[in-house]
Structure formats: structure tokens, C-alpha cells
TIPAKE-891604 format. One record per residue (C-alpha): residue in three letters; x, y, z. Coordinates in steps of 0.2 Angstrom, whole numbers, plus 5000, padded with zeros to 4 digits. Layout:
N
ALAXYZ/...
This chain:
406
UNK513250225027/UNK513150095014/UNK511450075006/UNK510849895007/UNK510449794992/UNK508649844987/UNK507449694985/UNK505649644987/UNK505349765001/UNK505249904989/UNK503749824981/UNK502849844998/UNK503350024999/UNK502750054981/UNK501049964986/UNK500650065001/UNK501150234995/UNK499750254983/UNK498350374980/UNK497450314996/UNK498950355006/UNK499150524997/UNK497350585000/UNK497250515018/UNK498950595023/UNK498450755015/UNK496750765024/UNK497550725040/UNK498850865038/UNK497550985032/UNK496250955045/UNK497350915061/UNK499050985057/UNK500550885063/UNK499550805078/UNK499250635069/UNK501050595064/UNK501250475078/UNK499950365070/UNK501050355054/UNK502550315065/UNK501550165073/UNK500950105056/UNK502750095049/UNK503350005065/UNK501849885063/UNK502149855045/UNK504049815048/UNK503449685061/UNK502249595050/UNK503249615034/UNK504849545043/UNK503849385047/UNK503149375029/UNK504949385022/UNK505649265035/UNK504249145031/UNK504549155012/UNK506449135013/UNK506448995025/UNK505048885017/UNK505348945000/UNK503448974998/UNK502349124999/UNK501049155012/UNK499649085001/UNK500548914998/UNK500948905017/UNK499148935022/UNK498548795009/UNK499848665014/UNK499548695033/UNK497648665033/UNK497448475031/UNK495548475035/UNK494648495019/UNK493248605026/UNK494448725035/UNK495548735020/UNK494048775008/UNK493448905020/UNK495148985021/UNK495348985002/UNK493549064999/UNK493849195013/UNK495549245006/UNK495049234988/UNK493449334990/UNK494249475000/UNK495749494989/UNK494749504973/UNK493549634981/UNK494949734990/UNK496249734977/UNK494949774963/UNK494449924974/UNK496249974978/UNK496649964959/UNK495250074954/UNK495850204967/UNK497650184961/UNK497250214942/UNK496050354947/UNK497450444957/UNK498750414944/UNK497550484931/UNK497250644941/UNK499150664943/UNK499450644925/UNK497950754920/UNK498750894931/UNK500350884922/UNK499650874905/UNK498150984904/UNK496950954890/UNK495150884890/UNK495150764876/UNK496350674863/UNK495750594847/UNK493950634852/UNK494050534868/UNK493550604885/UNK495050624897/UNK494050534911/UNK494150374900/UNK495850414891/UNK496950434907/UNK496350264915/UNK496750174898/UNK498450254897/UNK498850204916/UNK498150034913/UNK499150004897/UNK500850054906/UNK500449934921/UNK499949804908/UNK501549814898/UNK502649814913/UNK501849664921/UNK501749574904/UNK503649564903/UNK503449424916/UNK505149474923/UNK505349504942/UNK506949594939/UNK506149714926/UNK504649744938/UNK505749774953/UNK506949894944/UNK505449994937/UNK504650004955/UNK506350064962/UNK506450204950/UNK504650254954/UNK504850244972/UNK506450354971/UNK505550474959/UNK504050494971/UNK505250514986/UNK506150654978/UNK504450734972/UNK503550734989/UNK505150775000/UNK505550924989/UNK503750974990/UNK503950975009/UNK505551075008/UNK504751204997/UNK503251215009/UNK504451245024/UNK503551155038/UNK503851195057/UNK505051055062/UNK504751075080/UNK502851045078/UNK503350905066/UNK504450805079/UNK503150845092/UNK501750765082/UNK502850615079/UNK503350585097/UNK501750645107/UNK500250535104/UNK498550635104/UNK496950625095/UNK496050795092/UNK494150795092/UNK493450705077/UNK495150635072/UNK494850455077/UNK494350395060/UNK495750485052/UNK496950395064/UNK496250225058/UNK496350275040/UNK498150325042/UNK498550155049/UNK497450055038/UNK498150135022/UNK499950085028/UNK499749905035/UNK499049815020/UNK498649635021/UNK499049605002/UNK500849655004/UNK501149505016/UNK500749385002/UNK501749484989/UNK503249505001/UNK503349325006/UNK503249254988/UNK504449384981/UNK505649354995/UNK505649164991/UNK506149204974/UNK507449334978/UNK508349234992/UNK508549044992/UNK509349015009/UNK508949055027/UNK510749115028/UNK510249265017/UNK508949325030/UNK510049465036/UNK510049535018/UNK508149525018/UNK508049615034/UNK509149755028/UNK508149775013/UNK506549785024/UNK507349915036/UNK507850025022/UNK506250025010/UNK504850025023/UNK505550175033/UNK505750265016/UNK503950245013/UNK503550315030/UNK504650465027/UNK503650495011/UNK501950485021/UNK502650605034/UNK503150725020/UNK501450725013/UNK500650755030/UNK501850895034/UNK501650985017/UNK499750985019/UNK499851035037/UNK500951185032/UNK499951235017/UNK498151205023/UNK497951185042/UNK497051335049/UNK496751405032/UNK495051445024/UNK495351315010/UNK495451135014/UNK495651005000/UNK494250874998/UNK494950764985/UNK496650714977/UNK496250834962/UNK496250984974/UNK498050954981/UNK499151004966/UNK498251164961/UNK497951224978/UNK499851214982/UNK500251334968/UNK499751504976/UNK500651444992/UNK502251374986/UNK502351414967/UNK502251314951/UNK503651194956/UNK502651134971/UNK501151104960/UNK502251004947/UNK503050904961/UNK501450854969/UNK500650804953/UNK502150704948/UNK502250624965/UNK500350574964/UNK500650504946/UNK502150404952/UNK501250344968/UNK499750294957/UNK500650204944/UNK501750104956/UNK500250044966/UNK499350004950/UNK500749884946/UNK500949804964/UNK499049784967/UNK498749664953/UNK500449584957/UNK500049554975/UNK498349484970/UNK499149364958/UNK500449304971/UNK499049274984/UNK497849184973/UNK499049084964/UNK499849024980/UNK498248984990/UNK497348904975/UNK498948804970/UNK499148884953/UNK500748914944/UNK501549064952/UNK502849104939/UNK502749284933/UNK502749224915/UNK501449084916/UNK499649114909/UNK498849074925/UNK499749204935/UNK499549334921/UNK497649304920/UNK497449344938/UNK498349514938/UNK497549554921/UNK495849524929/UNK496249644943/UNK496949774931/UNK495449764920/UNK494249784934/UNK495249944940/UNK495250024923/UNK493349994920/UNK492850054938/UNK494050214937/UNK493350254919/UNK491550254926/UNK491750424935/UNK491650364953/UNK492550484965/UNK494250414969/UNK493950454988/UNK492350344988/UNK493350204979/UNK494750214992/UNK493650215007/UNK492750055000/UNK494449974998/UNK494950025016/UNK493449935023/UNK493949775013/UNK495649795020/UNK494949815038/UNK494049645036/UNK495549545029/UNK496949615039/UNK496649535056/UNK496249365047/UNK497849365038/UNK498849425053/UNK498149275063/UNK498649155049/UNK500349235048/UNK500649225067/UNK500049045067/UNK501248995053/UNK502749085061/UNK502548965076/UNK502448805067/UNK503748665066/UNK504148695048/UNK505148855052/UNK506248765064/UNK507548875072/UNK506749025063/UNK505049025072/UNK504549175081/UNK505349215098/UNK504349275113/UNK504649465109/UNK504149435091/UNK502549355096/UNK502149495109/UNK502449625095/UNK501349525083/UNK499949505095/UNK499949695099/UNK499849725080/UNK498449595079/UNK497449685093/UNK497549855084/UNK497049765067/UNK495549695076/UNK495049865082/UNK495249935064/UNK494149795057/UNK492849825070/UNK492850015067/UNK492849985048/UNK491349865049/UNK490349985060/UNK490650125048/UNK490150025033/UNK488449975041/UNK488150155047/UNK488450125066/UNK489650265067/
């Protein structure tokens, strides 16, 4: 089989396979074995449905989702309300996600390079600075091709790391396929199901994918190429998530020790599967964190520059100032010593609030005249409405959790 030309969809995979996904998938496997794999399968299908619409919108209109939302709202009050809602949610949500990304990458790096201080600086401050510097230098190039190629390398690297870890752990494949194909929710697992879906179907990726697709492909005739890219990269991300759940299920489910944070994962695998598994897990965590640390600020910059009518060229000062702000917030918060799991949970709440709103905007735009013959058909609208219903349930549950009602 010929591998499709990899494009913007790899940015989506790099974004959603971050420390949030690693810890959520690991805890799902450790606490519930293989029984929640079906939720990941649903999440990947939902991601494909929404990201296909985002890519189609970008290629056909040659504008990102942010620009399309702004240009479609003619009424000043409605336009201002939409801009304020999206801007505030993206700044809060991406700032929180970025903090979790940098913290997770720091933990992975710290597991690979074990020492407490360097040049008199505590490692809790040193590692976030190093991760932030790497992300800064990559984004500062202002070159989409450079960023895309770097993320392809990171996605391939973490794919190998997590898949090899699963192979070393030797999961029960009959249970694995049963978990994928037979939906069931064990007692107390409903919030974990929501977390698995919420950490995969990420609203910021819709802005990033539509904008980057408009830069990669300039004609609607290239839509088949955009879809091939999508159908290769997103399932690859799903396979990584499945590998993480399977590894944790094999190593921890039914055992006395259950990991409670990202930091517990790599060391805990050592007595079960040897030094190689520990190294691979730490390497995969580092790659997941650093790739997401690049894509979260990038997604924020695409979204905000589009909806606020700013310069969206990667080498422009306006674009760079947006991603730099998100990156600095992430470095500062991750250096303050907050537990990554708390940061990630906060980010998922912000995600739950924004996701249904962005999905409504997207579905609405996909049925407007500006798309002409490339508007949604009946099946695409039904699938999109089904995803919207699930995202509304996610949002309601996230808000109830946030206010202590669950």
C-alpha cells in the first residue's frame, strides 16, 4: 500500500497525542483494563468526521475556521460575542493545555536524564525552560514546512516508542479486540469515558487544520489528497492511544500498584517489562509533550489571528506574538510546581465548554452557500449532529464536575 503524502493532519495527531492523552489512556487501562477501548474508537471516528469538514472548509474557501466565522457574522453584536467567546476560551484552554504539555515533556525528559539540578537550577524549573526553548526555536523559524517535518518526525518517533512498549508488555489481543468492538462502561468509569473522548476530539485542532490545509492545498481538486492525509494521520494517532491503554491494562490492571500520575508510568514499567520499556515510555512521553507543546501555541495563533483579522503568516510579528504568549504562559505555570494531572483536568473542562460551540459554528458554515457543491450532504450532517450531541453531553458533564455537582 502506498503511504499518502503526509500533510496538515499530522499536526492534529501531534496535538491530541499529548501528556493529557498519555495519562488519561494509561489510567483507563490501569483501572478498567481493555474495556474502554471502544470509547477511543468512537473518539477517532468523531475526530475524522469533524476534521474532514475543517480541512474541506479550509481548502475550498482558502480561509481558516476563524476567518470564516468572522466573515459570516454580519451583525456587529453577534460578531463581537462570537469573537470574545472563542478568544477567551482559546487563551484559557490552550494556556492550560500548554502547561500540561510542557510538564509532561519535562517528566519524560527527567526520566531519561536523571539528575536533580544543573548549573545550580532546580530541575522543576530547568526542564520546562528547555522544553519551552525547543518549542520556541521551532516556531520562530516561521516556516510551515520546517514545523510540519519536525512534527512528522516526532509523531513517527512516539508511534514507534508506544507501539514497541505495547509489544514488550505482550497484551491479550482477544481482550483488546473485545474492548474495541463491545461497548461497556464498568462501574465508576463514566468520567474516564468522557475524558478519553475529550482528550481526542479537541476544538483547537479544527482551527489549526482548516488554516494549515488552506496553505497546503490551493484548489478544491486537491480535496482527495487532503482526505488521504486525514485518513492516514488520525487513525495513526488512534493506534498510539490504543497502544498506551493496552500497555497500562497489561502492566497494571488487577495489580496492587496503580499509577496516579504521568511520572509513575515509566519507572513502574521497569520491573514488569524491563529497562527498554521504561526508556521507550519515557521517550514517547517526551515526544508527545514536545509535539503538543509546538501545536498548542500554533493552534491558538491560527484561531486568534483568523477570528481577530490579524496577519496569519507564520513569520509575521502578530502571529508570533500570539503563540509566544501561550508558550510563555505554559512555561511559567509548569514551572510553579502544579501537578500536571490537575492542569490537564482544568484544560479538559475548558475543552468541554468550547467544543460544542465550535462544532455548531463548523456545521453551520459547512451548509452555507460559500462552499457551493462542497457543502455537507445529508449523511455528513447526520454524522456531524451525532458528534455535536456527544460534545454537548461532554460539555454538560465537564461543567457539572467543575462546579462540584458530580
